[in-house]
N, C-alpha and C positions, 0 to 999 in steps of 0.2 A: 575399540573398549566397549564394554556393555553399558550402553548409553540411556536405554529406556525401556518401558515393558516388553516391547516385541524382540528384545534381543536376549531376554533372561529365558533360562531353561524352561521345559515344556511345564505350564502351570495352568490351574484353572482361569477361565475367561478374566481378565482385569477388567476394573471400570476404564472409560473411555477418557485417555491420558488429557486430552483437550479440555474436557471439561473438570480438571482436577489440578489442586494448586500444587507446585513444587512439593511443598510439607506431606499431601497426601500420596503423591506418586511415589517418593521415597519411603512413607510408611507402607505401602503396597508392595513395591520391590524387595525391602527389606525381608520382608516375611517369606518369601520365595527362595532365596538361598539355604542350601543344605550344607551340612559340615561332614567332609570325609578325612579318616586320619592321613598322616603322613604315610606314603606306600614304604614300610621298612624293608620289603621284598628288593627294592632297588640298590643299586651301589651308592654307597656316600648320600644317604637321605639327610636333607637340613632340618633342625630342630625348626618346631613351630615359632618362636620368638628369640630374639637376642637382644640384651639389653645391657647398659654400662652406664655408670656414675663415679666420675672421679675426680677429687679434688687435685689441682695442681699448682705448683710453685706461683702463678701468674694466672690462674682462671680456674676454671671448672667444665669438666664435658658432661653431657647428657647425652645420650643416645638410645634407639631402641629401633628394632626392625621386625615387622611382623608379615605373617602369610597373607596374601591378598585373598579376598573373597573368590575370586575365581579358582584358585589353586585350593581353596578349602571346598569348594562345592566339587570338583573336578576329582579331588581326592590327589593332588601332583604336589610337588615340592616347590617351596618358596625358592625365587630366583637371585634376591639381592642378597648381601654382604657389605660388611663396614668393619674397619679397624681403626683402633686409635692408639697412640703411642705419644710419649713424652721424655723429652731429653733436656735436661737443665733448662727448664723454662720455656724450649721451644716445642711445640705442639703438632704432631703430625697426625692428618687424618686422611682417610681414604673411603669412599663408598662407590659399590659396583652395583650394577643391574645387569643379570645375565638375560638374553634374548628370550623372550617368551616362546617364540617357536622352535627354539634348541632344548632337546631333553636334558643335555647335561652343562647348560651354561652358567649355572649356579657353581659348580666346581671352576669355570674360569672366572666367575666374579672373585670367589674366595681366594683363589691362586695369586690373583693379580693384587688385590689388597696387600695381601701378606708380602708379595713380593715387593713391592713398590715402598712399603713403610721399612721392611727390613733393611732395603738397598740405602735408605735416605738415614735411618738410626745408624747403621755400620758407618758412610762417609761422615756423617757429622761427629762420631765418636772419633774418627781416624784423622781427621783435620783438626787445623789449629782452632783454638776458642772462636767462637762466634764475635765478631765486634759490632757491636748496635749502634755506633757512632759514627760509623761510616756506612750509612743505610746504600748508597750506592752500589760498592763493593758488595755489601750483603746480597743486596739484591741481585746482581748478577750470578753469585756464587748459589743461590738457592734456586733461581731460575734454572740453571744449568743442571742441578742434583735432580730438580723435579722431572725435569724432560728426561734425563737418563733414568728416572726411576720408571718411568713410563714405557721408555725401552726394555728394561729388565721384566716389567710386568708381562709384556708381550713375550719373552722369552721363557718365563715361568708358566705361563699358559700354555705355550708350545713344548716344554717340558712336561706337564700335565697330560697333555693330548697324547704325546710319545710313549709315556709310562703307562698308557691305558689301552691302547691302540690294539693290542694282542689281548686284552682279557675279554674273554668270551661274555662275561656278565655285563659287559655295555654293549657289546653288538647284540646281544639279544634281547637287550630290552628296546632297541632300535629297529631290529629284524632287518639290519644290514651292517656294514662296516663302520667303526666310528670315523668322525671325519675331523679334522681342526676346526672346521666353522661350530660344530656341535658345542665348542666352548665360548662362545661369542659373548661378550659382554662390555657394558660401558665401564670407564672408571674416571672418578673425579678424585683428584689430589688437593690439598692445600696443606701447606707449612705457616704456621703462625708464630711470630717472633715479638713478644712485648717488647718495645723499645723503651720503657720507663715504667717502675713501680709506682709512679707520682701520677701519672696520667693513662687514660686508656689508648693512647697512641700504640698502635702495631703496625708491623709489616707483615702481609700476605702475600704468599706467592702460590697460584694455584694453576692447574692444568685440567683440560675437561676433555674428555674423548665420549662424543655420544650425547644423549639427552638427560635430564636432571637439570639440578642447576645448584651453583653457589654462590652466596649472597652475605654482604655485610650490613649491620643495621649499627646506627649512631641514635640512640634514644635523646642524646642532648640536641640534636640537630634541629633543624624546622624540618616539617614533612617533606619539602619537595628533594631535600638533600640528605635524608635520613638512611634512604636504600642506595646501596650500591652491588650493580650483578657482577658476578667474577666468573662468568661462564657463557658461552654460547652454546644453546643444544642444538647441535646440527644435525644435518639430514645425510642420508646415502645417495644413491645414484637415483633413487625412485621416490616419489612423493609418500609421506608417511614412513619413510625408511629412516634408521639413524645409524649413524657410522659405528663400528665398535671395535675394541680394541685387536681382534683377531684381523683387521683389514691390512692388506701388506702396507698401506701407505701409514701406518702407525709407526713403522720403522725408520720414516724419514725425518731427520730432525728437525728440518725446515718446517715442516707440517706442523710438528709439535711445537715450535717456537711460536707458531701463529696461533695456538691454543692457549698459549700462557697469557696470564691476567696477572698484574702485581697491583697492590692496594697498599699504601701507607698514609695512616691517619687514624683518628679517633673512631672507635668501635667499642660495643658493649656485647655483641652477639653477630656470631658468623654461623650460617647453616649450610648445612651440604645435604641434598635430597636427592633422590631418585625420583624419576618421572611420576610415581605412583602418588608422591605429594606435589612436585611443582605442577603437575597437569592441572590439580586441583586448585590452584592458585595463579591461574592464567589469564591475561597477560603478566608474566614475572614484575615487570618494571612498575606495573601499579598495584599490584596484588599481594604481594609478598609482605607488604606490611599488615594486611588482612591474615595472614597466617602467624605473625608475631603477636595479632590481637587474639587471637583463637588461643594462643598457647598462654598467654596470659588468663584470659577467660577461664581455661580449662586447669588450672593449677599447676601447669608444667612450668612454667617461669613464674618469679614473684613480682610482686608491683613494687614500684619504687615510691618510696614513703610509706609500705605496709598496705593492710587491707584494711577495709571498713567492717565495723561491727553493728548488726542492723539494730542492737538497742541505742546506738550513738548516733541514728540517723538524725539529719535536721529535717524540720518540715518540708522543705525544698526537696531534699535528697529522697525521702519517703514517697512523695507525690512522682517524682520521676521512676523511683525502684517498681511503683504500681504500672507502669507504662512499657515496662520491660519484657519482652517475649518468655516466657519459660522454657527451661531447656527441652531438647526432643529428646526422648527414650526410645529407640528402635530393637527390635528384637536382635540379641548378639548371636552370630553366625555359629559360634561354637555350642551355643545352648540358648534356644529360642525362649526360653523361660526366663531369660535374664535381659534386662534392658537396662543399659547404663545410660544416664542423663548425660548429654552435651550442649554446651551452648555455643551458639554460631555468631560470629561479628557481623556477616551478612544480614542475617534476621534482623538484628537489633538495628542496623542502618536503616532496614526497610522500614521497622514499626515505628521508628524515632524521626525519620528523614535526615539522618546524619550521613554526613560524606567521612570515608577514613581520616581526611584531613579534619575534620571536626573533632573526631576520638583523638586522633595524635594531640591535637591542642588541647584536649581536656579529658583525661580518661576517668572521671568520675563514674562514667555510665558503665565502663567495663567493671570496674570495683563493686559497683550495686549488681550486675548481673551474675557476678562470681558467686555473690551472697546466695544466690539460689542452688547453687551446688555444695553449700556449706555441709560438711560432714561426709561425702562422696569422694574425697581425694584419697587416693593412694598414700602409702607410708613414705615413698620417697620422689624425685623426680623423675627418675629413669621409668621406674613403673608407671606413673602418671602418665608419662610418655607413650609407653605401649598401649595402656589401655585407651589414650584417645586415638593414637593411629590405628587401634584395631576397631573403635565403635565409630567414629565419625563418619557421616555419610553426606556423600556428594553424587547427584545425579551424572552417571556415566564413568563412574570411578569404582574401581573391583580390583586392580592391580596390587602387589607386593608395595610395602610401604617402608620406606627408612630415613630417619632424618637423624644427622648428627648435629649438636650443638655446643659450640662453643662459647661461653659465657665469660666477662670478666666482670 
């Protein structure tokens, strides 16, 4: 990944990174990125953004996918995709990330998501209604369906390759014949079944091929037990390499069974994300609460109990408010004249000597920090998620970013 100054595109000499703070380094590197349009001459160009916000019978989905800085700078396509579906209260989610080294991996990402959810929808429609009173039977049924959905996704990517293999438009871009591995992508699937309209209890069955992350959060739990990871970002045969759906082992049902995870309990947030997000919150076991806080800070998710008003602050709150770092606003890659302010939990923790556990216990500081962004929020949560994904800055982060949120 583009981690620091020396790895960025050719630019005027940078200040000595060793003498700069992280924020100063980020300010310098942010100004170096350039924007190029999506190459429309290539077959099947992907849009710069996709986003979605849906109210469901037992929840809500907020999702967005943005083209990464490197793709914008190079004038290449985004490789991420996601799909969302709902059937009688059962929510189906799929996220995929095409291999960056493969020119048409985006097609594999899209086709795998669509095929997997299509298979799940068809079979859930055809089978008898879901019995949420028998969770053991339901878990076994959904686990089998999710694993078969991954197999169908593999078949869909294979079919996508065959239907394009003789098309000269694809081989002309590559300068060689099209290969199956040119469609390599990860795939993360999750099925969410609310177990009661009177509680936050849900059954989640997931399967993960490749990197990225699936996680649930229960905001009513204590900090140590609030987060559960439902995936393992695995590697391929070599260090730094990830497994992809196009690997022959992904046709092995036993392999897919080992990748299947089950969660049954209270949750109010389920996250599916590509590594463009999960790598920025690593290690995920301890840092995904920070992602949750950043989403609250930047107006993507609402605060429990509502927001604070500046005019209503107590003297103690006003004193704390004055200690909170101001948002950072770096040049937007698409237009260097535009700067979008973003708040960072990391900076607040550093400035106030707080841990994530401290903030989990008392979120007033987040509500106060959010006041700094008053009037900057987008019209809806999906748009705000898109804006935030497109503009938050971390050292070493340049990839496409996709985040799908199921919330109850």
